[in-house]
C-alpha positions in Angstrom: 171.7 47.6 244.7 171.2 50.6 247.1 168.0 52.6 247.3 169.4 55.5 245.3 170.4 53.3 242.3 167.2 51.4 242.4 165.2 54.7 242.2 166.9 55.4 238.9 165.4 52.3 237.2 162.7 53.3 234.7 160.2 50.7 233.6 160.6 51.6 229.9 164.4 52.2 230.0 166.5 49.0 229.5 169.7 51.0 229.7 168.8 52.2 233.2 168.0 48.6 234.2 171.5 47.5 233.0 173.3 50.3 234.8 171.6 49.4 238.1 172.4 45.7 237.8 168.9 44.7 237.0 168.3 42.7 233.8 165.3 43.2 231.5 164.1 39.7 232.4 164.1 40.5 236.1 162.1 43.7 235.6 158.9 42.0 234.7 155.6 43.3 233.4 154.3 43.4 237.0 157.4 45.4 238.0 156.8 47.8 235.1 153.1 48.2 236.1 154.0 48.9 239.7 156.7 51.3 238.7 154.1 53.3 236.6 151.4 53.2 239.2 153.6 54.0 242.2 155.8 56.7 240.6 155.0 60.2 241.7 152.3 61.7 239.5 152.0 58.3 237.7 148.8 57.2 236.0 147.3 53.8 236.9 145.8 52.7 233.6 143.1 50.1 233.2 144.0 46.4 233.5 142.0 45.7 230.4 142.7 46.4 226.7 140.6 45.9 223.6 142.2 42.5 223.1 141.5 41.1 226.6 138.9 38.4 226.9 137.6 40.1 230.1 137.2 43.6 228.4 133.6 43.1 227.3 132.6 41.5 230.6 134.1 44.5 232.5 132.2 47.0 230.2 129.0 45.1 230.7 129.5 45.1 234.5 130.0 48.9 234.3 126.8 49.2 232.3 124.6 47.5 234.9 123.5 50.9 236.3 120.9 52.5 234.0 121.3 55.9 232.3 118.8 58.7 232.5 118.4 61.9 230.5 119.7 64.9 232.5 119.4 67.6 229.7 118.6 68.2 226.1 119.0 70.8 223.4 118.7 71.3 219.7 122.0 69.5 219.0 121.7 66.5 221.3 120.5 64.9 224.5 122.7 64.4 227.6 122.6 61.2 229.6 124.4 60.1 232.8 124.5 57.3 235.4 123.6 58.1 239.0 126.8 58.7 241.0 129.1 58.6 238.0 131.2 61.6 236.9 130.5 61.3 233.1 128.0 63.1 230.9 127.3 61.6 227.5 126.0 63.9 224.9 124.3 62.0 222.0 123.7 63.6 218.7 120.0 63.9 217.8 120.6 63.9 214.0 123.2 63.0 211.4 124.0 66.6 210.7 124.7 67.4 214.4 128.4 68.4 214.5 129.6 66.9 217.8 133.1 66.8 216.5 133.1 70.6 216.3 131.8 70.6 219.8 134.7 68.3 220.8 137.3 70.6 219.1 136.0 73.9 220.4 135.3 72.5 223.9 138.8 71.2 224.2 140.3 74.5 222.9 138.3 76.7 225.2 139.0 74.4 228.2 142.7 74.6 227.6 142.7 78.4 227.1 140.6 79.3 230.1 142.5 77.0 232.4 145.8 78.4 231.3 144.7 81.8 232.4 143.3 80.6 235.7 139.9 82.3 235.3 137.4 81.4 238.0 134.8 80.4 235.5 134.8 76.6 235.2 134.7 74.5 232.0 133.9 70.8 232.2 136.7 68.6 231.1 136.3 67.0 227.7 137.1 63.3 227.7 136.5 61.3 224.5 134.5 60.9 221.3 132.6 57.8 220.1 131.6 57.8 216.4 128.4 56.2 215.5 130.3 53.6 213.4 131.8 52.2 216.6 129.0 49.7 217.0 130.8 47.5 219.6 130.6 50.5 222.0 126.8 50.6 221.8 126.7 46.8 222.2 128.7 47.1 225.4 126.6 50.0 226.6 123.1 48.7 226.0 121.5 50.7 228.8 122.7 53.9 227.2 121.2 52.9 223.9 117.9 52.0 225.7 117.7 55.3 227.5 118.5 57.3 224.3 116.4 55.5 221.7 113.3 57.6 222.5 115.1 60.9 221.6 118.0 59.8 219.3 118.5 57.5 216.4 121.0 55.1 218.0 123.7 54.4 217.1 124.8 58.0 216.9 127.9 60.1 217.7 128.7 60.6 221.4 130.8 63.2 223.2 131.8 62.3 226.7 132.6 65.1 229.2 132.8 65.8 232.9 129.4 66.0 234.4 128.6 69.3 236.1 127.3 68.5 239.5 123.8 69.9 240.0 123.0 72.4 242.7 122.2 70.7 246.0 118.8 69.8 247.4 118.7 72.8 249.8 119.2 75.2 246.9 116.6 73.4 244.7 114.0 73.4 247.5 114.5 77.2 248.1 114.2 77.9 244.4 110.9 76.0 244.2 109.6 77.8 247.3 110.6 81.2 245.9 109.7 81.0 242.2 107.2 78.1 241.7 103.4 78.7 241.7 101.7 77.4 244.8 99.4 75.0 242.9 102.3 73.0 241.4 104.8 73.4 244.2 104.4 69.9 245.6 104.7 68.3 242.2 107.8 70.3 241.5 109.4 69.2 244.8 108.6 65.5 243.9 109.7 65.7 240.3 113.0 63.7 239.9 113.9 65.8 236.8 114.3 68.8 239.1 117.4 67.1 240.6 119.2 68.1 237.4 119.4 71.7 238.5 121.7 74.2 236.8 120.8 77.9 236.9 121.3 80.0 233.8 122.7 83.4 234.6 120.8 86.0 232.5 122.8 89.2 233.2 121.3 90.8 230.1 117.6 90.4 231.1 115.4 92.2 233.7 112.3 90.1 232.8 112.5 87.5 235.5 109.1 86.4 236.8 107.6 83.7 239.1 104.4 81.8 239.4 104.0 80.6 235.8 102.0 77.6 234.6 105.1 75.5 234.1 108.2 75.1 236.2 111.4 73.2 235.8 114.8 73.5 237.5 116.6 72.0 234.5 118.4 75.1 233.1 116.4 77.3 235.3 116.6 80.9 234.1 117.7 83.5 236.8 117.4 87.0 235.5 119.3 90.1 236.6 116.3 91.6 238.5 115.9 88.4 240.4 119.7 88.2 241.2 119.5 91.8 242.5 116.6 90.9 244.7 118.6 88.1 246.2 121.6 90.5 246.6 123.9 88.3 244.6 127.3 89.7 243.5 126.2 90.4 239.9 129.2 92.7 239.3 131.6 89.9 240.1 129.7 87.5 237.9 129.9 90.1 235.1 133.6 90.4 235.7 134.2 86.7 235.4 132.0 86.5 232.3 134.0 89.3 230.7 137.3 87.5 231.4 136.1 84.3 229.9 134.7 86.1 226.9 138.1 87.8 226.4 139.8 84.5 226.4 137.3 82.9 224.1 137.5 85.8 221.6 141.1 87.0 221.7 143.1 83.9 222.7 141.0 81.0 221.5 139.9 83.2 218.5 136.4 82.0 218.5 133.0 83.7 218.4 131.7 81.9 221.5 128.4 81.4 219.6 125.6 79.9 221.7 127.7 79.2 224.8 125.9 79.1 228.1 126.8 80.4 231.5 125.2 78.6 234.4 125.6 78.1 238.2 126.3 74.5 239.2 128.2 72.8 242.0 131.9 72.3 242.3 133.1 68.8 241.4 135.1 68.5 244.6 133.6 68.5 248.0 134.9 71.0 250.5 135.3 69.9 254.1 134.0 72.3 256.8 137.2 72.1 258.8 138.1 74.5 261.6 141.4 76.3 261.3 143.9 76.4 264.1 142.9 79.8 265.4 139.3 78.7 265.7 140.3 75.6 267.6 142.3 77.6 270.1 139.2 79.7 271.0 137.1 76.6 271.8 136.8 74.5 274.9 138.9 71.4 274.7 137.0 68.4 273.2 134.2 70.5 271.7 132.1 68.7 269.1 133.1 70.1 265.7 131.2 67.7 263.4 128.0 68.5 261.4 125.0 69.6 263.5 122.8 67.2 261.6 124.8 64.3 262.9 125.2 62.9 259.4 128.9 62.5 258.6 128.4 63.2 254.9 127.1 66.7 255.8 130.6 67.6 256.9 131.5 67.9 253.2 129.9 70.6 251.0 130.1 71.6 247.4 130.7 75.2 246.4 128.5 77.1 243.8 130.6 77.8 240.7 129.9 79.7 237.4 130.3 77.3 234.5 130.5 77.8 230.8 129.2 75.0 228.6 127.8 74.0 225.2 130.3 74.6 222.4 128.7 72.8 219.4 128.0 76.1 217.5 131.2 77.9 218.3 133.2 78.9 215.2 136.8 80.2 214.8 137.3 83.9 213.9 139.9 86.0 212.1 141.3 89.1 213.9 139.8 91.6 211.6 136.5 93.4 211.0 134.9 90.2 209.6 135.8 88.4 212.8 134.4 91.1 214.9 131.1 91.1 213.0 131.0 87.4 213.6 131.5 87.9 217.3 128.9 90.6 217.5 126.3 88.5 215.7 127.0 85.6 218.0 126.6 87.8 221.1 123.4 89.3 219.7 121.6 86.0 218.9 122.6 84.2 222.1 120.3 84.0 225.1 120.7 87.1 227.4 123.7 85.9 229.4 125.7 88.9 228.6 125.0 92.4 230.0 123.6 95.0 227.6 124.7 98.6 227.0 122.7 101.8 227.2 120.3 100.5 229.9 118.2 102.8 232.1 118.5 100.5 235.1 121.6 101.6 237.2 122.5 98.0 238.1 122.3 96.9 234.4 124.6 99.8 233.6 127.1 98.7 236.2 127.2 95.1 235.1 127.7 96.2 231.5 130.6 98.5 232.5 132.1 95.7 234.6 131.8 93.1 231.9 133.0 95.1 229.0 135.7 96.9 231.1 137.1 93.5 232.2 137.0 92.2 228.7 138.9 95.2 227.4 141.5 95.0 230.1 142.0 91.3 229.7 142.7 91.0 226.0 144.8 87.8 225.8 147.0 88.2 222.7 150.5 88.1 221.6 152.5 91.4 221.6 152.6 91.4 217.8 148.8 91.5 217.4 148.0 93.9 220.3 147.5 97.0 218.0 145.3 95.0 215.7 143.1 93.9 218.6 142.8 97.5 219.8 141.4 98.4 216.4 139.0 95.4 216.6 137.8 96.6 220.0 136.7 99.9 218.5 134.8 98.2 215.8 133.3 95.7 218.2 132.0 98.3 220.6 130.7 100.4 217.7 128.8 97.5 216.2 127.4 96.3 219.5 126.2 99.7 220.5 124.5 100.1 217.2 126.6 103.1 216.0 128.2 103.7 212.7 130.9 101.2 211.9 134.4 102.6 212.4 137.1 101.8 209.9 140.9 101.5 210.6 
């Protein structure tokens, strides 16, 4: 059998095996596994199944590393293992609807990624119902970490963990915004490693030097971003695009979603390009100045949208618009506000709502209906008299 005919053999296609002169008996389970693993874009699945004797032992080995809480909210508490890519959100109560979180998270992830918006959504992986008792038996360290804040067993939603902002960023935030009397304790507090920065484009009330300080969900207000000369208009534009997708394509109210700055999940090498190398003396050192090899790789700061447990679907009519407006009004001040005296606040409002209007993601058949909805939405949000069709 030549190379070309051999390449046509598919592990799950007995007819292909016969045509190439290879019998089903000769194409063994090992062959099938290697075919799947080594095929371009193939997926190497776990060696273990639920029926394997070694399955429980493998899960217990995975669970040797302890879990710790990295965040909490009204709906649940989030736990993770150091160095692992998973975040486990555990429901705090029986009426906590993590399944809705799962559905809306998956929907919004698919829609935003389809439109290639720069705002990141963590991947949504799998759901564990509280009735799956064997999962909790296999993950005892998770149960031990969660029992102080949750009634275990409880529902679990497992997602991609957003990488916190790096140490250099955390240190600068503490030096800039933490009161001097508690600065050293803030620098030493391990909880401050879980640093995500909430982007409050709708608030000019940012202050520093308070009695308490935490980098978990640190709130950065518009006036503080302006002081740091951050590109707030670009943030507003990306926020507007993601809201357009969540409202008009996913057809949800985006209720209680959060926008936060975190790190990219992939490290970026600080490589030199060819033109830079041509301008250097031959054999110039191009590694990290610190001398630590790992410092050659950095993570980018990204804008993330997260927390979808309260998101609800909408209809494309005035009732749906009222639902959207209510959701935007009761949410934390992530979104820019209209009719502000501050010139920067006016610019970020114009950029956000202008981007959202220009990026309505709808089918051609519903375009006129959405235009009418926009009129109602802006009227409601600006507090003017409601406009009818």
